[in-house]
Backbone as XML, in Angstrom:
<?xml version="1.0"?>
<chain id="A" units="angstrom">
  <residue number="1" name="MET">
    <atom name="N" x="33.581" y="22.073" z="26.092"/>
    <atom name="CA" x="33.201" y="21.970" z="25.026"/>
    <atom name="C" x="34.424" y="22.143" z="23.956"/>
  </residue>
  <residue number="2" name="LYS">
    <atom name="N" x="35.238" y="22.791" z="24.448"/>
    <atom name="CA" x="36.651" y="23.482" z="23.404"/>
    <atom name="C" x="36.937" y="21.863" z="22.954"/>
  </residue>
  <residue number="3" name="PHE">
    <atom name="N" x="37.369" y="20.894" z="23.631"/>
    <atom name="CA" x="37.658" y="19.375" z="22.971"/>
    <atom name="C" x="36.778" y="19.232" z="21.942"/>
  </residue>
  <residue number="4" name="PHE">
    <atom name="N" x="35.691" y="19.322" z="21.893"/>
    <atom name="CA" x="34.437" y="19.002" z="21.218"/>
    <atom name="C" x="34.424" y="20.204" z="19.765"/>
  </residue>
  <residue number="5" name="GLU">
    <atom name="N" x="35.065" y="21.372" z="19.536"/>
    <atom name="CA" x="35.113" y="22.003" z="18.822"/>
    <atom name="C" x="36.312" y="21.744" z="17.858"/>
  </residue>
  <residue number="6" name="GLU">
    <atom name="N" x="37.475" y="21.051" z="18.850"/>
    <atom name="CA" x="38.572" y="20.869" z="18.320"/>
    <atom name="C" x="38.149" y="19.497" z="17.417"/>
  </residue>
  <residue number="7" name="VAL">
    <atom name="N" x="37.770" y="18.686" z="17.785"/>
    <atom name="CA" x="36.999" y="17.651" z="17.017"/>
    <atom name="C" x="36.734" y="18.156" z="15.716"/>
  </residue>
  <residue number="8" name="TYR">
    <atom name="N" x="35.883" y="18.879" z="16.126"/>
    <atom name="CA" x="34.780" y="19.399" z="14.413"/>
    <atom name="C" x="35.878" y="19.974" z="13.638"/>
  </residue>
  <residue number="9" name="GLU">
    <atom name="N" x="37.104" y="20.610" z="13.846"/>
    <atom name="CA" x="37.795" y="21.563" z="13.099"/>
    <atom name="C" x="38.848" y="20.528" z="12.481"/>
  </residue>
  <residue number="10" name="VAL">
    <atom name="N" x="38.951" y="19.280" z="12.986"/>
    <atom name="CA" x="40.040" y="18.267" z="12.579"/>
    <atom name="C" x="39.061" y="17.332" z="11.911"/>
  </residue>
  <residue number="11" name="VAL">
    <atom name="N" x="37.842" y="17.054" z="11.654"/>
    <atom name="CA" x="36.831" y="16.272" z="11.030"/>
    <atom name="C" x="36.866" y="17.178" z="9.544"/>
  </residue>
  <residue number="12" name="LYS">
    <atom name="N" x="36.524" y="18.518" z="9.999"/>
    <atom name="CA" x="36.083" y="19.134" z="8.558"/>
    <atom name="C" x="37.252" y="19.352" z="7.407"/>
  </residue>
  <residue number="13" name="ARG">
    <atom name="N" x="38.545" y="18.723" z="7.894"/>
    <atom name="CA" x="39.718" y="18.637" z="7.189"/>
    <atom name="C" x="39.691" y="17.567" z="6.184"/>
  </residue>
  <residue number="14" name="ILE">
    <atom name="N" x="38.803" y="16.170" z="6.552"/>
    <atom name="CA" x="38.995" y="14.861" z="6.238"/>
    <atom name="C" x="38.561" y="15.084" z="4.467"/>
  </residue>
  <residue number="15" name="PRO">
    <atom name="N" x="39.247" y="14.754" z="3.404"/>
    <atom name="CA" x="38.784" y="15.105" z="2.266"/>
    <atom name="C" x="37.908" y="14.038" z="1.812"/>
  </residue>
  <residue number="16" name="LYS">
    <atom name="N" x="36.798" y="14.059" z="0.982"/>
    <atom name="CA" x="35.764" y="13.206" z="0.295"/>
    <atom name="C" x="36.363" y="12.262" z="0.140"/>
  </residue>
  <residue number="17" name="GLY">
    <atom name="N" x="36.247" y="11.038" z="0.044"/>
    <atom name="CA" x="36.854" y="9.699" z="-0.312"/>
    <atom name="C" x="37.912" y="9.188" z="0.249"/>
  </residue>
  <residue number="18" name="LYS">
    <atom name="N" x="37.858" y="9.744" z="1.654"/>
    <atom name="CA" x="38.979" y="9.387" z="2.408"/>
    <atom name="C" x="37.717" y="9.343" z="3.787"/>
  </residue>
  <residue number="19" name="VAL">
    <atom name="N" x="38.778" y="8.337" z="5.254"/>
    <atom name="CA" x="38.183" y="8.041" z="6.124"/>
    <atom name="C" x="38.998" y="8.442" z="7.238"/>
  </residue>
  <residue number="20" name="ALA">
    <atom name="N" x="38.606" y="8.707" z="8.543"/>
    <atom name="CA" x="39.649" y="8.682" z="9.511"/>
    <atom name="C" x="39.231" y="7.908" z="10.717"/>
  </residue>
  <residue number="21" name="THR">
    <atom name="N" x="40.006" y="7.523" z="11.829"/>
    <atom name="CA" x="39.453" y="6.898" z="12.869"/>
    <atom name="C" x="39.153" y="7.843" z="13.841"/>
  </residue>
  <residue number="22" name="TYR">
    <atom name="N" x="38.667" y="7.180" z="14.846"/>
    <atom name="CA" x="38.380" y="8.041" z="16.014"/>
    <atom name="C" x="39.500" y="8.320" z="16.957"/>
  </residue>
  <residue number="23" name="GLY">
    <atom name="N" x="40.239" y="7.170" z="16.975"/>
    <atom name="CA" x="41.714" y="7.282" z="17.696"/>
    <atom name="C" x="42.482" y="8.144" z="16.897"/>
  </residue>
  <residue number="24" name="GLN">
    <atom name="N" x="42.546" y="8.211" z="15.596"/>
    <atom name="CA" x="43.496" y="8.955" z="14.698"/>
    <atom name="C" x="42.913" y="10.707" z="15.082"/>
  </residue>
  <residue number="25" name="ILE">
    <atom name="N" x="41.539" y="10.748" z="15.012"/>
    <atom name="CA" x="41.280" y="12.148" z="15.547"/>
    <atom name="C" x="41.745" y="12.512" z="16.602"/>
  </residue>
  <residue number="26" name="ALA">
    <atom name="N" x="41.626" y="11.463" z="17.468"/>
    <atom name="CA" x="41.800" y="11.895" z="19.331"/>
    <atom name="C" x="43.383" y="12.466" z="19.305"/>
  </residue>
  <residue number="27" name="ALA">
    <atom name="N" x="44.167" y="11.535" z="18.286"/>
    <atom name="CA" x="45.848" y="12.256" z="18.485"/>
    <atom name="C" x="45.811" y="13.581" z="17.703"/>
  </residue>
  <residue number="28" name="MET">
    <atom name="N" x="45.020" y="13.619" z="16.777"/>
    <atom name="CA" x="45.077" y="14.915" z="15.937"/>
    <atom name="C" x="44.958" y="16.343" z="16.902"/>
  </residue>
  <residue number="29" name="THR">
    <atom name="N" x="43.888" y="16.143" z="17.963"/>
    <atom name="CA" x="43.923" y="16.706" z="18.748"/>
    <atom name="C" x="44.562" y="17.085" z="20.339"/>
  </residue>
  <residue number="30" name="GLY">
    <atom name="N" x="45.403" y="16.181" z="20.265"/>
    <atom name="CA" x="46.546" y="16.007" z="21.372"/>
    <atom name="C" x="45.920" y="15.089" z="22.218"/>
  </residue>
  <residue number="31" name="TYR">
    <atom name="N" x="44.584" y="14.657" z="21.989"/>
    <atom name="CA" x="44.409" y="13.859" z="23.439"/>
    <atom name="C" x="44.122" y="12.663" z="22.767"/>
  </residue>
  <residue number="32" name="PRO">
    <atom name="N" x="45.248" y="11.754" z="22.864"/>
    <atom name="CA" x="45.579" y="10.051" z="22.037"/>
    <atom name="C" x="44.274" y="9.072" z="22.829"/>
  </residue>
  <residue number="33" name="ARG">
    <atom name="N" x="44.347" y="9.568" z="24.252"/>
    <atom name="CA" x="43.245" y="8.638" z="24.785"/>
    <atom name="C" x="41.956" y="8.814" z="24.883"/>
  </residue>
  <residue number="34" name="ARG">
    <atom name="N" x="40.974" y="9.987" z="23.776"/>
    <atom name="CA" x="40.069" y="10.093" z="23.825"/>
    <atom name="C" x="38.949" y="10.279" z="23.004"/>
  </residue>
  <residue number="35" name="ALA">
    <atom name="N" x="39.341" y="8.706" z="22.117"/>
    <atom name="CA" x="38.585" y="8.165" z="21.183"/>
    <atom name="C" x="37.150" y="8.348" z="21.395"/>
  </residue>
  <residue number="36" name="ARG">
    <atom name="N" x="36.931" y="7.230" z="22.552"/>
    <atom name="CA" x="35.607" y="7.261" z="22.565"/>
    <atom name="C" x="35.037" y="9.113" z="22.982"/>
  </residue>
  <residue number="37" name="MET">
    <atom name="N" x="35.631" y="10.011" z="23.303"/>
    <atom name="CA" x="34.841" y="11.192" z="23.590"/>
    <atom name="C" x="34.872" y="11.898" z="22.104"/>
  </residue>
  <residue number="38" name="VAL">
    <atom name="N" x="35.872" y="11.330" z="21.283"/>
    <atom name="CA" x="35.569" y="12.143" z="19.770"/>
    <atom name="C" x="34.283" y="11.166" z="19.573"/>
  </residue>
  <residue number="39" name="GLY">
    <atom name="N" x="34.147" y="10.058" z="19.344"/>
    <atom name="CA" x="32.350" y="9.644" z="19.031"/>
    <atom name="C" x="31.465" y="10.165" z="19.914"/>
  </residue>
  <residue number="40" name="TRP">
    <atom name="N" x="31.329" y="10.814" z="20.983"/>
    <atom name="CA" x="30.562" y="11.748" z="21.813"/>
    <atom name="C" x="30.312" y="13.085" z="21.086"/>
  </residue>
  <residue number="41" name="ALA">
    <atom name="N" x="31.195" y="13.755" z="20.730"/>
    <atom name="CA" x="31.503" y="14.742" z="19.953"/>
    <atom name="C" x="31.069" y="14.593" z="18.798"/>
  </residue>
  <residue number="42" name="LEU">
    <atom name="N" x="31.231" y="13.875" z="17.829"/>
    <atom name="CA" x="30.565" y="13.734" z="16.605"/>
    <atom name="C" x="28.832" y="13.158" z="16.714"/>
  </residue>
  <residue number="43" name="HIS">
    <atom name="N" x="28.583" y="12.357" z="17.795"/>
    <atom name="CA" x="27.422" y="12.416" z="18.229"/>
    <atom name="C" x="26.291" y="13.437" z="18.063"/>
  </residue>
  <residue number="44" name="ALA">
    <atom name="N" x="27.091" y="14.192" z="18.833"/>
    <atom name="CA" x="26.369" y="15.648" z="19.494"/>
    <atom name="C" x="26.511" y="16.968" z="18.088"/>
  </residue>
  <residue number="45" name="ASN">
    <atom name="N" x="27.134" y="16.451" z="16.838"/>
    <atom name="CA" x="27.276" y="17.213" z="16.315"/>
    <atom name="C" x="26.555" y="18.495" z="15.670"/>
  </residue>
  <residue number="46" name="PRO">
    <atom name="N" x="26.578" y="19.734" z="15.809"/>
    <atom name="CA" x="25.693" y="20.755" z="15.717"/>
    <atom name="C" x="25.759" y="21.246" z="14.473"/>
  </residue>
  <residue number="47" name="TYR">
    <atom name="N" x="27.117" y="20.985" z="13.699"/>
    <atom name="CA" x="27.231" y="21.299" z="12.079"/>
    <atom name="C" x="26.764" y="20.325" z="11.387"/>
  </residue>
  <residue number="48" name="GLN">
    <atom name="N" x="25.564" y="19.883" z="11.153"/>
    <atom name="CA" x="25.741" y="18.521" z="9.967"/>
    <atom name="C" x="25.383" y="19.378" z="8.864"/>
  </residue>
  <residue number="49" name="GLY">
    <atom name="N" x="25.811" y="18.665" z="7.839"/>
    <atom name="CA" x="26.477" y="19.206" z="6.645"/>
    <atom name="C" x="27.458" y="20.083" z="6.295"/>
  </residue>
  <residue number="50" name="ILE">
    <atom name="N" x="28.020" y="20.568" z="7.581"/>
    <atom name="CA" x="29.694" y="21.127" z="7.645"/>
    <atom name="C" x="30.795" y="20.434" z="8.329"/>
  </residue>
  <residue number="51" name="VAL">
    <atom name="N" x="30.550" y="19.659" z="9.649"/>
    <atom name="CA" x="31.284" y="18.683" z="9.501"/>
    <atom name="C" x="31.091" y="17.088" z="9.286"/>
  </residue>
  <residue number="52" name="PRO">
    <atom name="N" x="31.875" y="16.948" z="8.339"/>
    <atom name="CA" x="31.560" y="15.619" z="7.741"/>
    <atom name="C" x="31.886" y="14.052" z="8.675"/>
  </residue>
  <residue number="53" name="CYS">
    <atom name="N" x="31.310" y="14.131" z="9.614"/>
    <atom name="CA" x="31.091" y="13.004" z="10.709"/>
    <atom name="C" x="31.100" y="11.708" z="10.240"/>
  </residue>
  <residue number="54" name="HIS">
    <atom name="N" x="30.332" y="11.392" z="9.308"/>
    <atom name="CA" x="30.417" y="10.164" z="8.223"/>
    <atom name="C" x="31.454" y="9.657" z="7.845"/>
  </residue>
  <residue number="55" name="ARG">
    <atom name="N" x="32.523" y="10.574" z="7.460"/>
    <atom name="CA" x="33.669" y="10.101" z="7.270"/>
    <atom name="C" x="34.771" y="9.277" z="8.304"/>
  </residue>
  <residue number="56" name="VAL">
    <atom name="N" x="34.141" y="9.372" z="9.994"/>
    <atom name="CA" x="34.479" y="8.556" z="11.112"/>
    <atom name="C" x="34.578" y="7.340" z="11.112"/>
  </residue>
  <residue number="57" name="VAL">
    <atom name="N" x="35.223" y="6.249" z="11.093"/>
    <atom name="CA" x="35.062" y="4.654" z="11.290"/>
    <atom name="C" x="36.318" y="4.359" z="12.489"/>
  </residue>
  <residue number="58" name="ASN">
    <atom name="N" x="35.889" y="3.672" z="12.924"/>
    <atom name="CA" x="36.340" y="2.516" z="13.802"/>
    <atom name="C" x="37.932" y="2.169" z="13.365"/>
  </residue>
  <residue number="59" name="ARG">
    <atom name="N" x="38.243" y="1.729" z="14.549"/>
    <atom name="CA" x="40.126" y="1.364" z="14.095"/>
    <atom name="C" x="40.082" y="0.364" z="12.981"/>
  </residue>
  <residue number="60" name="LYS">
    <atom name="N" x="38.748" y="-0.608" z="12.707"/>
    <atom name="CA" x="39.205" y="-1.610" z="12.183"/>
    <atom name="C" x="38.516" y="-1.336" z="10.833"/>
  </residue>
  <residue number="61" name="GLY">
    <atom name="N" x="37.908" y="-0.123" z="10.637"/>
    <atom name="CA" x="37.143" y="0.152" z="9.169"/>
    <atom name="C" x="35.797" y="-0.028" z="9.359"/>
  </residue>
  <residue number="62" name="GLU">
    <atom name="N" x="35.428" y="-0.248" z="10.342"/>
    <atom name="CA" x="33.850" y="-0.559" z="10.991"/>
    <atom name="C" x="32.700" y="0.983" z="11.008"/>
  </residue>
  <residue number="63" name="LEU">
    <atom name="N" x="31.972" y="0.843" z="10.112"/>
    <atom name="CA" x="30.847" y="1.705" z="10.487"/>
    <atom name="C" x="30.466" y="2.324" z="11.918"/>
  </residue>
  <residue number="64" name="SER">
    <atom name="N" x="30.021" y="3.621" z="12.024"/>
    <atom name="CA" x="29.563" y="3.865" z="13.382"/>
    <atom name="C" x="28.101" y="2.956" z="13.759"/>
  </residue>
  <residue number="65" name="GLY">
    <atom name="N" x="28.164" y="2.163" z="14.818"/>
    <atom name="CA" x="26.487" y="1.443" z="15.071"/>
    <atom name="C" x="25.550" y="2.637" z="15.408"/>
  </residue>
  <residue number="66" name="GLY">
    <atom name="N" x="26.089" y="4.044" z="16.174"/>
    <atom name="CA" x="25.381" y="4.750" z="16.417"/>
    <atom name="C" x="25.181" y="5.966" z="15.684"/>
  </residue>
  <residue number="67" name="PHE">
    <atom name="N" x="25.748" y="6.019" z="14.360"/>
    <atom name="CA" x="25.970" y="7.047" z="13.530"/>
    <atom name="C" x="24.506" y="8.140" z="13.837"/>
  </residue>
  <residue number="68" name="ALA">
    <atom name="N" x="24.889" y="9.327" z="13.780"/>
    <atom name="CA" x="23.942" y="10.413" z="14.836"/>
    <atom name="C" x="22.867" y="10.664" z="13.791"/>
  </residue>
  <residue number="69" name="PHE">
    <atom name="N" x="22.858" y="10.619" z="12.453"/>
    <atom name="CA" x="22.096" y="11.329" z="11.324"/>
    <atom name="C" x="21.269" y="10.432" z="10.274"/>
  </residue>
  <residue number="70" name="GLY">
    <atom name="N" x="21.234" y="9.076" z="10.891"/>
    <atom name="CA" x="20.068" y="8.310" z="10.388"/>
    <atom name="C" x="20.724" y="6.857" z="10.555"/>
  </residue>
  <residue number="71" name="GLY">
    <atom name="N" x="21.749" y="6.216" z="10.906"/>
    <atom name="CA" x="22.185" y="5.103" z="11.183"/>
    <atom name="C" x="23.360" y="4.735" z="10.047"/>
  </residue>
  <residue number="72" name="PRO">
    <atom name="N" x="23.760" y="3.703" z="10.611"/>
    <atom name="CA" x="24.735" y="3.225" z="9.520"/>
    <atom name="C" x="24.703" y="3.081" z="8.157"/>
  </residue>
  <residue number="73" name="GLU">
    <atom name="N" x="23.178" y="2.488" z="7.722"/>
    <atom name="CA" x="22.954" y="2.875" z="6.585"/>
    <atom name="C" x="23.370" y="3.964" z="5.870"/>
  </residue>
  <residue number="74" name="VAL">
    <atom name="N" x="22.903" y="5.038" z="6.440"/>
    <atom name="CA" x="22.867" y="6.236" z="5.565"/>
    <atom name="C" x="24.580" y="6.832" z="5.780"/>
  </residue>
  <residue number="75" name="GLN">
    <atom name="N" x="25.396" y="6.304" z="6.933"/>
    <atom name="CA" x="26.867" y="6.873" z="6.608"/>
    <atom name="C" x="27.537" y="5.692" z="5.530"/>
  </residue>
  <residue number="76" name="LYS">
    <atom name="N" x="27.034" y="4.524" z="5.360"/>
    <atom name="CA" x="27.435" y="3.804" z="4.172"/>
    <atom name="C" x="27.173" y="4.426" z="2.877"/>
  </residue>
  <residue number="77" name="MET">
    <atom name="N" x="25.759" y="5.080" z="2.779"/>
    <atom name="CA" x="25.483" y="5.596" z="1.489"/>
    <atom name="C" x="26.197" y="6.873" z="1.235"/>
  </residue>
  <residue number="78" name="LEU">
    <atom name="N" x="26.846" y="7.686" z="2.142"/>
    <atom name="CA" x="27.188" y="8.742" z="2.152"/>
    <atom name="C" x="28.815" y="8.567" z="1.732"/>
  </residue>
  <residue number="79" name="LEU">
    <atom name="N" x="28.970" y="7.948" z="2.273"/>
    <atom name="CA" x="30.712" y="7.264" z="2.013"/>
    <atom name="C" x="30.628" y="6.564" z="0.778"/>
  </residue>
  <residue number="80" name="GLU">
    <atom name="N" x="30.052" y="5.761" z="0.356"/>
    <atom name="CA" x="29.984" y="4.998" z="-1.216"/>
    <atom name="C" x="29.750" y="6.369" z="-2.263"/>
  </residue>
  <residue number="81" name="LYS">
    <atom name="N" x="28.877" y="7.283" z="-1.902"/>
    <atom name="CA" x="28.663" y="8.391" z="-2.981"/>
    <atom name="C" x="30.046" y="9.089" z="-3.131"/>
  </residue>
  <residue number="82" name="GLU">
    <atom name="N" x="31.042" y="9.202" z="-2.136"/>
    <atom name="CA" x="32.263" y="9.666" z="-1.960"/>
    <atom name="C" x="33.317" y="8.516" z="-2.803"/>
  </residue>
  <residue number="83" name="GLY">
    <atom name="N" x="32.848" y="7.381" z="-3.489"/>
    <atom name="CA" x="33.725" y="6.928" z="-3.927"/>
    <atom name="C" x="34.422" y="5.757" z="-3.268"/>
  </residue>
  <residue number="84" name="ILE">
    <atom name="N" x="33.734" y="5.364" z="-1.615"/>
    <atom name="CA" x="34.430" y="4.252" z="-0.880"/>
    <atom name="C" x="33.543" y="3.216" z="-1.200"/>
  </residue>
  <residue number="85" name="ILE">
    <atom name="N" x="34.459" y="2.150" z="-1.250"/>
    <atom name="CA" x="33.828" y="0.698" z="-1.578"/>
    <atom name="C" x="34.482" y="-0.231" z="0.017"/>
  </residue>
  <residue number="86" name="PHE">
    <atom name="N" x="33.476" y="-0.937" z="0.166"/>
    <atom name="CA" x="33.170" y="-1.912" z="1.047"/>
    <atom name="C" x="33.139" y="-3.264" z="0.701"/>
  </residue>
  <residue number="87" name="ASN">
    <atom name="N" x="33.752" y="-3.935" z="1.637"/>
    <atom name="CA" x="34.207" y="-5.319" z="1.309"/>
    <atom name="C" x="32.862" y="-5.987" z="1.520"/>
  </residue>
  <residue number="88" name="GLU">
    <atom name="N" x="32.913" y="-7.357" z="1.704"/>
    <atom name="CA" x="31.719" y="-8.392" z="1.428"/>
    <atom name="C" x="31.038" y="-8.305" z="2.870"/>
  </residue>
  <residue number="89" name="ASP">
    <atom name="N" x="32.260" y="-8.242" z="4.233"/>
    <atom name="CA" x="31.639" y="-7.704" z="5.390"/>
    <atom name="C" x="31.153" y="-6.490" z="5.940"/>
  </residue>
  <residue number="90" name="GLY">
    <atom name="N" x="30.925" y="-5.353" z="5.044"/>
    <atom name="CA" x="30.929" y="-4.110" z="5.141"/>
    <atom name="C" x="31.265" y="-3.252" z="5.886"/>
  </residue>
  <residue number="91" name="ILE">
    <atom name="N" x="32.967" y="-3.776" z="5.467"/>
    <atom name="CA" x="34.218" y="-3.148" z="6.377"/>
    <atom name="C" x="34.819" y="-2.205" z="5.192"/>
  </residue>
  <residue number="92" name="ILE">
    <atom name="N" x="35.507" y="-1.226" z="5.654"/>
    <atom name="CA" x="36.744" y="-0.052" z="4.573"/>
    <atom name="C" x="37.651" y="-1.041" z="4.622"/>
  </residue>
  <residue number="93" name="ASN">
    <atom name="N" x="38.549" y="-1.077" z="3.812"/>
    <atom name="CA" x="39.571" y="-1.110" z="3.675"/>
    <atom name="C" x="41.060" y="0.011" z="3.694"/>
  </residue>
  <residue number="94" name="LEU">
    <atom name="N" x="41.608" y="0.045" z="5.175"/>
    <atom name="CA" x="42.072" y="1.570" z="5.580"/>
    <atom name="C" x="43.303" y="1.640" z="5.174"/>
  </residue>
  <residue number="95" name="GLU">
    <atom name="N" x="43.941" y="0.553" z="4.369"/>
    <atom name="CA" x="45.417" y="0.821" z="3.652"/>
    <atom name="C" x="45.109" y="1.874" z="2.514"/>
  </residue>
  <residue number="96" name="LYS">
    <atom name="N" x="43.675" y="1.538" z="2.056"/>
    <atom name="CA" x="43.514" y="1.970" z="0.628"/>
    <atom name="C" x="42.394" y="3.782" z="1.327"/>
  </residue>
  <residue number="97" name="TYR">
    <atom name="N" x="41.858" y="3.971" z="2.035"/>
    <atom name="CA" x="41.081" y="4.694" z="2.359"/>
    <atom name="C" x="41.105" y="5.972" z="3.388"/>
  </residue>
  <residue number="98" name="LEU">
    <atom name="N" x="42.243" y="5.421" z="4.420"/>
    <atom name="CA" x="42.531" y="6.049" z="5.508"/>
    <atom name="C" x="43.309" y="7.439" z="5.052"/>
  </residue>
  <residue number="99" name="TRP">
    <atom name="N" x="42.694" y="8.224" z="5.712"/>
    <atom name="CA" x="43.408" y="9.869" z="5.588"/>
    <atom name="C" x="44.735" y="9.998" z="6.334"/>
  </residue>
  <residue number="100" name="LYS">
    <atom name="N" x="45.318" y="10.636" z="5.530"/>
    <atom name="CA" x="47.098" y="10.575" z="5.734"/>
    <atom name="C" x="47.275" y="12.126" z="5.676"/>
  </residue>
  <residue number="101" name="PRO">
    <atom name="N" x="46.994" y="13.009" z="6.542"/>
    <atom name="CA" x="47.280" y="14.294" z="6.566"/>
    <atom name="C" x="48.556" y="14.449" z="6.222"/>
  </residue>
  <residue number="102" name="ASP">
    <atom name="N" x="49.455" y="14.250" z="6.963"/>
    <atom name="CA" x="50.785" y="14.273" z="6.401"/>
    <atom name="C" x="51.549" y="14.199" z="5.021"/>
  </residue>
  <residue number="103" name="LYS">
    <atom name="N" x="50.853" y="13.526" z="4.327"/>
    <atom name="CA" x="51.038" y="13.425" z="2.974"/>
    <atom name="C" x="50.555" y="14.144" z="1.752"/>
  </residue>
  <residue number="104" name="ALA">
    <atom name="N" x="50.838" y="14.846" z="1.149"/>
    <atom name="CA" x="50.441" y="15.825" z="-0.097"/>
    <atom name="C" x="49.639" y="14.713" z="-0.898"/>
  </residue>
</chain>
């Protein structure tokens, strides 16, 4: 469970109005090949409302099909409330909205 807790700590740092990818979170925990495990950790997130798992998307900017707290429709609604805009295909422009923690 140590890995899951590391994932939760990183995801808590994603600011409102930004998203991160599963692979990005995996790399930030020091395990760049564990993107799928990041998904498992977020699906098991016991800290709903504290760990903003809705801010994690796939490498293409697509929503999680298995978003644990209400499905992709809820994930999209939560992101839109934070100002994130989706294109007509329901994809997020990662060039605009990707969290870059090393940038001020």
